[in-house]
SEZA-5260 format. One record per atom (N, C-alpha, C): atom name; residue in one letter; z, y, x. Coordinates in steps of 0.001 Angstrom, whole numbers, plus 500000, padded with zeros to 6 digits. Example, Ala and Ser with C-alpha at 12.3 -4.5 7.8 and 13.67 -1.06 7.14 Angstrom:
name=N | resn=a | up=507800 | north=494310 | east=513190
name=CA | resn=a | up=507800 | north=495500 | east=512300
name=C | resn=a | up=507800 | north=496700 | east=513200
name=N | resn=s | up=507080 | north=497750 | east=512850
name=CA | resn=s | up=507140 | north=498940 | east=513670
name=C | resn=s | up=507870 | north=500030 | east=512900
END
This chain:
name=N | resn=x | up=294522 | north=069215 | east=525878
name=CA | resn=x | up=294360 | north=070530 | east=525273
name=C | resn=x | up=293978 | north=071531 | east=526355
name=N | resn=x | up=292998 | north=072340 | east=526018
name=CA | resn=x | up=292577 | north=073435 | east=526897
name=C | resn=x | up=293059 | north=074726 | east=526250
name=N | resn=x | up=293676 | north=075586 | east=527044
name=CA | resn=x | up=294133 | north=076874 | east=526558
name=C | resn=x | up=293528 | north=077956 | east=527447
name=N | resn=x | up=292788 | north=078882 | east=526834
name=CA | resn=x | up=292105 | north=079947 | east=527556
name=C | resn=x | up=292708 | north=081288 | east=527183
name=N | resn=x | up=292719 | north=082199 | east=528158
name=CA | resn=x | up=293303 | north=083518 | east=527948
name=C | resn=x | up=292384 | north=084632 | east=528399
name=N | resn=x | up=292469 | north=085747 | east=527661
name=CA | resn=x | up=291912 | north=087034 | east=528060
name=C | resn=x | up=293139 | north=087916 | east=528268
name=N | resn=x | up=293658 | north=087976 | east=529527
name=CA | resn=x | up=294934 | north=088653 | east=529758
name=C | resn=x | up=294830 | north=090177 | east=529692
name=N | resn=x | up=295835 | north=090783 | east=529098
name=CA | resn=x | up=295919 | north=092232 | east=528995
name=C | resn=x | up=297146 | north=092617 | east=528198
name=N | resn=x | up=297275 | north=093888 | east=527886
name=CA | resn=x | up=298414 | north=094350 | east=527094
name=C | resn=x | up=298471 | north=093567 | east=525780
name=N | resn=x | up=297308 | north=093383 | east=525157
name=CA | resn=x | up=297160 | north=092419 | east=524071
name=C | resn=x | up=296367 | north=091271 | east=524669
name=N | resn=x | up=296924 | north=090082 | east=524653
name=CA | resn=x | up=296275 | north=088935 | east=525270
name=C | resn=x | up=295604 | north=088079 | east=524213
name=N | resn=x | up=294326 | north=087821 | east=524426
name=CA | resn=x | up=293607 | north=086908 | east=523560
name=C | resn=x | up=293822 | north=085489 | east=524046
name=N | resn=x | up=293878 | north=084568 | east=523116
name=CA | resn=x | up=293991 | north=083152 | east=523482
name=C | resn=x | up=293033 | north=082341 | east=522629
name=N | resn=x | up=292591 | north=081240 | east=523181
name=CA | resn=x | up=291758 | north=080289 | east=522449
name=C | resn=x | up=292146 | north=078901 | east=522938
name=N | resn=x | up=292261 | north=077983 | east=522005
name=CA | resn=x | up=292638 | north=076628 | east=522360
name=C | resn=x | up=291677 | north=075610 | east=521787
name=N | resn=x | up=291584 | north=074488 | east=522472
name=CA | resn=x | up=290770 | north=073386 | east=522001
name=C | resn=x | up=291552 | north=072100 | east=522224
name=N | resn=x | up=291674 | north=071308 | east=521150
name=CA | resn=x | up=292366 | north=070023 | east=521236
name=C | resn=x | up=291701 | north=069073 | east=520254
name=N | resn=x | up=291241 | north=067941 | east=520767
name=CA | resn=x | up=290508 | north=067018 | east=519894
name=C | resn=x | up=289206 | north=067670 | east=519496
name=N | resn=x | up=288972 | north=067804 | east=518217
name=CA | resn=x | up=287780 | north=068504 | east=517739
name=C | resn=x | up=288136 | north=069826 | east=517080
name=N | resn=x | up=289279 | north=070367 | east=517399
name=CA | resn=x | up=289767 | north=071570 | east=516726
name=C | resn=x | up=289892 | north=072751 | east=517682
name=N | resn=x | up=289430 | north=073896 | east=517194
name=CA | resn=x | up=289550 | north=075148 | east=517927
name=C | resn=x | up=290561 | north=076038 | east=517206
name=N | resn=x | up=291199 | north=076877 | east=517958
name=CA | resn=x | up=292070 | north=077899 | east=517398
name=C | resn=x | up=292014 | north=079104 | east=518308
name=N | resn=x | up=292333 | north=080260 | east=517770
name=CA | resn=x | up=292357 | north=081461 | east=518604
name=C | resn=x | up=293225 | north=082512 | east=517945
name=N | resn=x | up=293584 | north=083502 | east=518716
name=CA | resn=x | up=294383 | north=084597 | east=518208
name=C | resn=x | up=294686 | north=085586 | east=519301
name=N | resn=x | up=295552 | north=086499 | east=518981
name=CA | resn=x | up=295969 | north=087522 | east=519929
name=C | resn=x | up=297484 | north=087580 | east=519884
name=N | resn=x | up=298082 | north=087693 | east=521068
name=CA | resn=x | up=299536 | north=087781 | east=521126
name=C | resn=x | up=299949 | north=089066 | east=521827
name=N | resn=x | up=301071 | north=089588 | east=521375
name=CA | resn=x | up=301659 | north=090751 | east=522025
name=C | resn=x | up=302225 | north=090262 | east=523349
name=N | resn=x | up=301621 | north=090689 | east=524419
name=CA | resn=x | up=302000 | north=090163 | east=525725
name=C | resn=x | up=302789 | north=091171 | east=526545
name=N | resn=x | up=303454 | north=092106 | east=525872
name=CA | resn=x | up=304259 | north=093081 | east=526615
name=C | resn=x | up=305437 | north=092424 | east=527313
name=N | resn=x | up=305822 | north=091259 | east=526839
name=CA | resn=x | up=306887 | north=090488 | east=527478
name=C | resn=x | up=306275 | north=089262 | east=528150
name=N | resn=x | up=306444 | north=089160 | east=529457
name=CA | resn=x | up=305947 | north=087987 | east=530169
name=C | resn=x | up=306642 | north=086730 | east=529676
name=N | resn=x | up=307890 | north=086854 | east=529278
name=CA | resn=x | up=308632 | north=085702 | east=528752
name=C | resn=x | up=308014 | north=085223 | east=527435
name=N | resn=x | up=307510 | north=086142 | east=526634
name=CA | resn=x | up=306829 | north=085788 | east=525391
name=C | resn=x | up=305585 | north=084946 | east=525691
name=N | resn=x | up=304817 | north=085346 | east=526689
name=CA | resn=x | up=303614 | north=084608 | east=527078
name=C | resn=x | up=304008 | north=083243 | east=527638
name=N | resn=x | up=305020 | north=083214 | east=528476
name=CA | resn=x | up=305501 | north=081953 | east=529048
name=C | resn=x | up=305933 | north=080998 | east=527929
name=N | resn=x | up=306645 | north=081525 | east=526945
name=CA | resn=x | up=307080 | north=080723 | east=525806
name=C | resn=x | up=305904 | north=080214 | east=524983
name=N | resn=x | up=304887 | north=081048 | east=524819
name=CA | resn=x | up=303686 | north=080645 | east=524083
name=C | resn=x | up=303030 | north=079450 | east=524766
name=N | resn=x | up=302898 | north=079529 | east=526083
name=CA | resn=x | up=302295 | north=078423 | east=526834
name=C | resn=x | up=303180 | north=077179 | east=526733
name=N | resn=x | up=304493 | north=077359 | east=526849
name=CA | resn=x | up=305417 | north=076227 | east=526785
name=C | resn=x | up=305334 | north=075504 | east=525451
name=N | resn=x | up=305177 | north=076260 | east=524392
name=CA | resn=x | up=305066 | north=075653 | east=523066
name=C | resn=x | up=303746 | north=074898 | east=522910
name=N | resn=x | up=302673 | north=075447 | east=523462
name=CA | resn=x | up=301357 | north=074816 | east=523344
name=C | resn=x | up=301228 | north=073597 | east=524266
name=N | resn=x | up=301880 | north=073622 | east=525417
name=CA | resn=x | up=301826 | north=072539 | east=526417
name=C | resn=x | up=300392 | north=072096 | east=526717
name=N | resn=x | up=299555 | north=073021 | east=527195
name=CA | resn=x | up=298163 | north=072661 | east=527481
name=C | resn=x | up=298042 | north=071764 | east=528708
name=N | resn=x | up=296978 | north=070981 | east=528735
name=CA | resn=x | up=296653 | north=070187 | east=529917
name=C | resn=x | up=295930 | north=071033 | east=530955
name=N | resn=x | up=295179 | north=072013 | east=530455
name=CA | resn=x | up=294364 | north=072869 | east=531309
name=C | resn=x | up=294520 | north=074306 | east=530834
name=N | resn=x | up=294683 | north=075225 | east=531791
name=CA | resn=x | up=294704 | north=076656 | east=531484
name=C | resn=x | up=293533 | north=077304 | east=532224
name=N | resn=x | up=292764 | north=078092 | east=531491
name=CA | resn=x | up=291694 | north=078896 | east=532083
name=C | resn=x | up=291911 | north=080334 | east=531636
name=N | resn=x | up=291446 | north=081257 | east=532455
name=CA | resn=x | up=291658 | north=082661 | east=532102
name=C | resn=x | up=290519 | north=083525 | east=532637
name=N | resn=x | up=290363 | north=084673 | east=531994
name=CA | resn=x | up=289388 | north=085646 | east=532458
name=C | resn=x | up=289910 | north=086253 | east=533747
name=N | resn=x | up=289103 | north=086161 | east=534793
name=CA | resn=x | up=289506 | north=086632 | east=536110
name=C | resn=x | up=289677 | north=088146 | east=536129
name=N | resn=x | up=290472 | north=088593 | east=537045
name=CA | resn=x | up=290749 | north=090005 | east=537240
name=C | resn=x | up=289596 | north=090666 | east=537980
name=N | resn=x | up=289124 | north=091769 | east=537454
name=CA | resn=x | up=288132 | north=092592 | east=538130
name=C | resn=x | up=288614 | north=094037 | east=538094
name=N | resn=x | up=288647 | north=094661 | east=539253
name=CA | resn=x | up=289153 | north=096027 | east=539356
name=C | resn=x | up=288230 | north=097023 | east=538659
name=N | resn=x | up=288819 | north=097813 | east=537754
name=CA | resn=x | up=288112 | north=098891 | east=537065
name=C | resn=x | up=289039 | north=100102 | east=537067
name=N | resn=x | up=288758 | north=101090 | east=537905
name=CA | resn=x | up=289680 | north=102225 | east=538062
name=C | resn=x | up=290075 | north=102900 | east=536750
name=N | resn=x | up=289187 | north=102940 | east=535773
name=CA | resn=x | up=289496 | north=103609 | east=534512
name=C | resn=x | up=290518 | north=102832 | east=533682
name=N | resn=x | up=290787 | north=101583 | east=534037
name=CA | resn=x | up=291722 | north=100755 | east=533276
name=C | resn=x | up=292863 | north=100246 | east=534155
name=N | resn=x | up=293294 | north=101037 | east=535109
name=CA | resn=x | up=294254 | north=100571 | east=536104
name=C | resn=x | up=295556 | north=100044 | east=535487
name=N | resn=x | up=296082 | north=100660 | east=534435
name=CA | resn=x | up=297337 | north=100185 | east=533840
name=C | resn=x | up=297160 | north=098799 | east=533239
name=N | resn=x | up=296107 | north=098597 | east=532473
name=CA | resn=x | up=295840 | north=097281 | east=531875
name=C | resn=x | up=295585 | north=096245 | east=532956
name=N | resn=x | up=294883 | north=096641 | east=534018
name=CA | resn=x | up=294578 | north=095707 | east=535095
name=C | resn=x | up=295840 | north=095195 | east=535765
name=N | resn=x | up=296745 | north=096101 | east=536074
name=CA | resn=x | up=297961 | north=095681 | east=536759
name=C | resn=x | up=298759 | north=094718 | east=535891
name=N | resn=x | up=298768 | north=094937 | east=534610
name=CA | resn=x | up=299475 | north=094016 | east=533726
name=C | resn=x | up=298754 | north=092672 | east=533657
name=N | resn=x | up=297430 | north=092689 | east=533699
name=CA | resn=x | up=296662 | north=091443 | east=533701
name=C | resn=x | up=297027 | north=090575 | east=534894
name=N | resn=x | up=297238 | north=091186 | east=536040
name=CA | resn=x | up=297621 | north=090442 | east=537241
name=C | resn=x | up=298975 | north=089767 | east=537031
name=N | resn=x | up=299908 | north=090457 | east=536398
name=CA | resn=x | up=301214 | north=089855 | east=536121
name=C | resn=x | up=301071 | north=088659 | east=535177
name=N | resn=x | up=300210 | north=088771 | east=534191
name=CA | resn=x | up=299993 | north=087657 | east=533264
name=C | resn=x | up=299360 | north=086464 | east=533970
name=N | resn=x | up=298421 | north=086716 | east=534852
name=CA | resn=x | up=297809 | north=085635 | east=535625
name=C | resn=x | up=298882 | north=084930 | east=536452
name=N | resn=x | up=299798 | north=085702 | east=537011
name=CA | resn=x | up=300921 | north=085109 | east=537731
name=C | resn=x | up=301780 | north=084239 | east=536823
name=N | resn=x | up=301952 | north=084646 | east=535589
name=CA | resn=x | up=302717 | north=083860 | east=534613
name=C | resn=x | up=302012 | north=082540 | east=534322
name=N | resn=x | up=300687 | north=082566 | east=534158
name=CA | resn=x | up=299923 | north=081331 | east=533931
name=C | resn=x | up=300102 | north=080381 | east=535116
name=N | resn=x | up=299998 | north=080949 | east=536311
name=CA | resn=x | up=300104 | north=080132 | east=537528
name=C | resn=x | up=301511 | north=079570 | east=537685
name=N | resn=x | up=302522 | north=080399 | east=537412
name=CA | resn=x | up=303909 | north=079941 | east=537533
name=C | resn=x | up=304187 | north=078815 | east=536546
name=N | resn=x | up=303763 | north=078977 | east=535288
name=CA | resn=x | up=304000 | north=077930 | east=534293
name=C | resn=x | up=303379 | north=076609 | east=534763
name=N | resn=x | up=302143 | north=076677 | east=535223
name=CA | resn=x | up=301450 | north=075463 | east=535668
name=C | resn=x | up=302170 | north=074806 | east=536838
name=N | resn=x | up=302593 | north=075602 | east=537795
name=CA | resn=x | up=303272 | north=075053 | east=538967
name=C | resn=x | up=304619 | north=074435 | east=538598
name=N | resn=x | up=305388 | north=075125 | east=537788
name=CA | resn=x | up=306704 | north=074617 | east=537397
name=C | resn=x | up=306626 | north=073343 | east=536568
name=N | resn=x | up=305539 | north=073167 | east=535833
name=CA | resn=x | up=305399 | north=072005 | east=534957
name=C | resn=x | up=304484 | north=070923 | east=535527
name=N | resn=x | up=304066 | north=071072 | east=536786
name=CA | resn=x | up=303271 | north=070042 | east=537447
name=C | resn=x | up=301849 | north=069919 | east=536929
name=N | resn=x | up=301293 | north=071013 | east=536419
name=CA | resn=x | up=299930 | north=070998 | east=535920
name=C | resn=x | up=299000 | north=071601 | east=536964
name=N | resn=x | up=297697 | north=071323 | east=536849
name=CA | resn=x | up=296749 | north=071874 | east=537819
name=C | resn=x | up=296747 | north=073404 | east=537808
name=N | resn=x | up=296372 | north=073965 | east=538931
name=CA | resn=x | up=296216 | north=075417 | east=539056
name=C | resn=x | up=295267 | north=075910 | east=537965
name=N | resn=x | up=295622 | north=076968 | east=537256
name=CA | resn=x | up=294700 | north=077507 | east=536243
name=C | resn=x | up=293371 | north=077921 | east=536871
name=N | resn=x | up=292318 | north=077864 | east=536067
name=CA | resn=x | up=290971 | north=078187 | east=536525
name=C | resn=x | up=290605 | north=079600 | east=536092
name=N | resn=x | up=290105 | north=080383 | east=537039
name=CA | resn=x | up=289648 | north=081742 | east=536750
name=C | resn=x | up=288148 | north=081723 | east=536477
name=N | resn=x | up=287732 | north=082433 | east=535446
name=CA | resn=x | up=286322 | north=082522 | east=535085
name=C | resn=x | up=285940 | north=084000 | east=535016
name=N | resn=x | up=284834 | north=084335 | east=535646
name=CA | resn=x | up=284388 | north=085726 | east=535652
name=C | resn=x | up=283999 | north=086172 | east=534250
name=N | resn=x | up=284453 | north=087358 | east=533839
name=CA | resn=x | up=284141 | north=087825 | east=532485
name=C | resn=x | up=282646 | north=087981 | east=532236
name=N | resn=x | up=281899 | north=088422 | east=533237
name=CA | resn=x | up=280460 | north=088616 | east=533041
name=C | resn=x | up=279762 | north=087287 | east=532762
name=N | resn=x | up=280211 | north=086220 | east=533399
name=CA | resn=x | up=279608 | north=084899 | east=533179
name=C | resn=x | up=279829 | north=084445 | east=531733
name=N | resn=x | up=281034 | north=084626 | east=531238
name=CA | resn=x | up=281358 | north=084187 | east=529875
name=C | resn=x | up=280648 | north=085046 | east=528829
name=N | resn=x | up=280664 | north=086352 | east=529016
name=CA | resn=x | up=280085 | north=087255 | east=528015
name=C | resn=x | up=278566 | north=087210 | east=527994
name=N | resn=x | up=277964 | north=086939 | east=529156
name=CA | resn=x | up=276501 | north=086925 | east=529221
name=C | resn=x | up=275911 | north=085782 | east=528400
name=N | resn=x | up=276539 | north=084618 | east=528446
name=CA | resn=x | up=275973 | north=083473 | east=527740
name=C | resn=x | up=276497 | north=083333 | east=526317
name=N | resn=x | up=277811 | north=083459 | east=526132
name=CA | resn=x | up=278414 | north=083203 | east=524818
name=C | resn=x | up=278457 | north=084497 | east=524014
name=N | resn=x | up=277313 | north=084848 | east=523490
name=CA | resn=x | up=277170 | north=086079 | east=522710
name=C | resn=x | up=277853 | north=085943 | east=521350
name=N | resn=x | up=278007 | north=087058 | east=520673
name=CA | resn=x | up=278567 | north=087045 | east=519322
name=C | resn=x | up=277754 | north=086128 | east=518409
name=N | resn=x | up=276425 | north=086189 | east=518517
name=CA | resn=x | up=275568 | north=085356 | east=517670
name=C | resn=x | up=275818 | north=083865 | east=517910
name=N | resn=x | up=276040 | north=083477 | east=519158
name=CA | resn=x | up=276316 | north=082064 | east=519450
name=C | resn=x | up=277668 | north=081648 | east=518890
name=N | resn=x | up=278656 | north=082527 | east=519004
name=CA | resn=x | up=279963 | north=082209 | east=518419
name=C | resn=x | up=279842 | north=082066 | east=516906
name=N | resn=x | up=279053 | north=082919 | east=516287
name=CA | resn=x | up=278842 | north=082832 | east=514840
name=C | resn=x | up=278137 | north=081525 | east=514471
name=N | resn=x | up=277139 | north=081126 | east=515265
name=CA | resn=x | up=276403 | north=079885 | east=514987
name=C | resn=x | up=277315 | north=078661 | east=515085
name=N | resn=x | up=278376 | north=078773 | east=515892
name=CA | resn=x | up=279323 | north=077661 | east=516051
name=C | resn=x | up=280535 | north=077789 | east=515126
name=N | resn=x | up=280497 | north=078782 | east=514231
name=CA | resn=x | up=281610 | north=079074 | east=513312
name=C | resn=x | up=282911 | north=079365 | east=514062
name=N | resn=x | up=282789 | north=080041 | east=515197
name=CA | resn=x | up=283958 | north=080404 | east=516002
name=C | resn=x | up=284179 | north=081915 | east=516039
name=N | resn=x | up=283445 | north=082651 | east=515219
name=CA | resn=x | up=283536 | north=084105 | east=515205
name=C | resn=x | up=284667 | north=084552 | east=514276
name=N | resn=x | up=285535 | north=085422 | east=514784
name=CA | resn=x | up=286626 | north=085995 | east=513995
name=C | resn=x | up=286601 | north=087505 | east=514185
name=N | resn=x | up=286018 | north=088235 | east=513234
name=CA | resn=x | up=285905 | north=089696 | east=513381
name=C | resn=x | up=287272 | north=090366 | east=513481
name=N | resn=x | up=287304 | north=091445 | east=514225
name=CA | resn=x | up=288541 | north=092221 | east=514367
name=C | resn=x | up=289507 | north=091655 | east=515402
name=N | resn=x | up=289087 | north=090646 | east=516137
name=CA | resn=x | up=289937 | north=090047 | east=517171
name=C | resn=x | up=289165 | north=089981 | east=518493
name=N | resn=x | up=288898 | north=091150 | east=519090
name=CA | resn=x | up=288043 | north=091159 | east=520289
name=C | resn=x | up=288621 | north=090374 | east=521461
name=N | resn=x | up=289928 | north=090410 | east=521641
name=CA | resn=x | up=290534 | north=089688 | east=522766
name=C | resn=x | up=290495 | north=088179 | east=522523
name=N | resn=x | up=290674 | north=087763 | east=521282
name=CA | resn=x | up=290575 | north=086343 | east=520945
name=C | resn=x | up=289146 | north=085855 | east=521149
name=N | resn=x | up=288161 | north=086696 | east=520840
name=CA | resn=x | up=286765 | north=086309 | east=521042
name=C | resn=x | up=286446 | north=086188 | east=522532
name=N | resn=x | up=287003 | north=087085 | east=523334
name=CA | resn=x | up=286794 | north=086970 | east=524783
name=C | resn=x | up=287451 | north=085705 | east=525327
name=N | resn=x | up=288620 | north=085352 | east=524830
name=CA | resn=x | up=289273 | north=084106 | east=525249
name=C | resn=x | up=288436 | north=082902 | east=524819
name=N | resn=x | up=287824 | north=082976 | east=523651
name=CA | resn=x | up=286957 | north=081892 | east=523178
name=C | resn=x | up=285762 | north=081740 | east=524108
name=N | resn=x | up=285207 | north=082851 | east=524551
name=CA | resn=x | up=284086 | north=082799 | east=525495
name=C | resn=x | up=284513 | north=082124 | east=526807
name=N | resn=x | up=285712 | north=082427 | east=527268
name=CA | resn=x | up=286241 | north=081813 | east=528492
name=C | resn=x | up=286394 | north=080302 | east=528272
name=N | resn=x | up=286941 | north=079926 | east=527132
name=CA | resn=x | up=287122 | north=078507 | east=526804
name=C | resn=x | up=285776 | north=077771 | east=526784
name=N | resn=x | up=284790 | north=078348 | east=526114
name=CA | resn=x | up=283483 | north=077706 | east=526014
name=C | resn=x | up=282789 | north=077637 | east=527370
name=N | resn=x | up=282970 | north=078635 | east=528201
name=CA | resn=x | up=282396 | north=078620 | east=529549
name=C | resn=x | up=283000 | north=077481 | east=530358
name=N | resn=x | up=284299 | north=077284 | east=530214
name=CA | resn=x | up=284959 | north=076170 | east=530902
name=C | resn=x | up=284412 | north=074839 | east=530413
name=N | resn=x | up=284327 | north=074674 | east=529110
name=CA | resn=x | up=283805 | north=073410 | east=528564
name=C | resn=x | up=282366 | north=073179 | east=529020
name=N | resn=x | up=281562 | north=074232 | east=529030
name=CA | resn=x | up=280166 | north=074102 | east=529450
name=C | resn=x | up=280055 | north=073646 | east=530907
name=N | resn=x | up=280984 | north=074073 | east=531735
name=CA | resn=x | up=280915 | north=073709 | east=533158
name=C | resn=x | up=281539 | north=072347 | east=533447
name=N | resn=x | up=282297 | north=071790 | east=532507
name=CA | resn=x | up=282986 | north=070520 | east=532760
name=C | resn=x | up=282556 | north=069379 | east=531836
name=N | resn=x | up=281801 | north=069696 | east=530763
name=CA | resn=x | up=281430 | north=068681 | east=529779
name=C | resn=x | up=279942 | north=068791 | east=529432
name=N | resn=x | up=279104 | north=068155 | east=530241
name=CA | resn=x | up=277656 | north=068274 | east=530061
name=C | resn=x | up=277185 | north=067783 | east=528691
name=N | resn=x | up=277693 | north=066655 | east=528230
name=CA | resn=x | up=277267 | north=066138 | east=526918
name=C | resn=x | up=277630 | north=067115 | east=525804
name=N | resn=x | up=278832 | north=067681 | east=525881
name=CA | resn=x | up=279247 | north=068670 | east=524880
name=C | resn=x | up=278302 | north=069863 | east=524909
name=N | resn=x | up=277976 | north=070335 | east=526111
name=CA | resn=x | up=277081 | north=071490 | east=526224
name=C | resn=x | up=275717 | north=071169 | east=525619
name=N | resn=x | up=275170 | north=070016 | east=525928
name=CA | resn=x | up=273864 | north=069645 | east=525374
name=C | resn=x | up=273889 | north=069641 | east=523847
name=N | resn=x | up=274909 | north=069033 | east=523263
name=CA | resn=x | up=275036 | north=068982 | east=521806
name=C | resn=x | up=275236 | north=070377 | east=521216
name=N | resn=x | up=276030 | north=071185 | east=521874
name=CA | resn=x | up=276292 | north=072549 | east=521400
name=C | resn=x | up=275032 | north=073393 | east=521420
name=N | resn=x | up=274244 | north=073259 | east=522469
name=CA | resn=x | up=272991 | north=074009 | east=522542
name=C | resn=x | up=272030 | north=073576 | east=521444
name=N | resn=x | up=272011 | north=072306 | east=521114
name=CA | resn=x | up=271175 | north=071827 | east=519989
name=C | resn=x | up=271661 | north=072452 | east=518680
name=N | resn=x | up=272971 | north=072529 | east=518505
name=CA | resn=x | up=273532 | north=073136 | east=517285
name=C | resn=x | up=273149 | north=074604 | east=517179
name=N | resn=x | up=273249 | north=075324 | east=518275
name=CA | resn=x | up=272926 | north=076752 | east=518281
name=C | resn=x | up=271457 | north=076988 | east=517951
name=N | resn=x | up=270610 | north=076142 | east=518488
name=CA | resn=x | up=269159 | north=076292 | east=518271
name=C | resn=x | up=268747 | north=075907 | east=516853
name=N | resn=x | up=269632 | north=075154 | east=516189
name=CA | resn=x | up=269374 | north=074780 | east=514808
name=C | resn=x | up=268387 | north=073701 | east=514706
END
């Protein structure tokens, strides 16, 4: 199972296991809540949107760093690989809303979940060439 996050005050998540995708948004005001969410999901791989400094969003940014620490702590305590950071610009540039819609992965009104989905798909694209080739054929129709 791959679990991807868009960390923030409201944290988006997206998961992939077998041939099934899921996504949502969780209230991440409690780090213990996020830790519990990960513990319940028991992912094999965690990926997350990397931190980028934006002065206008300093409060959200500082909380994002704490959440990234929570992802890393969970992985270390449970003997899983270090979570992978993915740049937001890389994920958003390729996995547009139209591509998510073409893959039936679009969920309106859940912007953080959609960003987590983009992170998840970026990870799969970089680690699963056959999946990427098939997905691109699907998108092109």
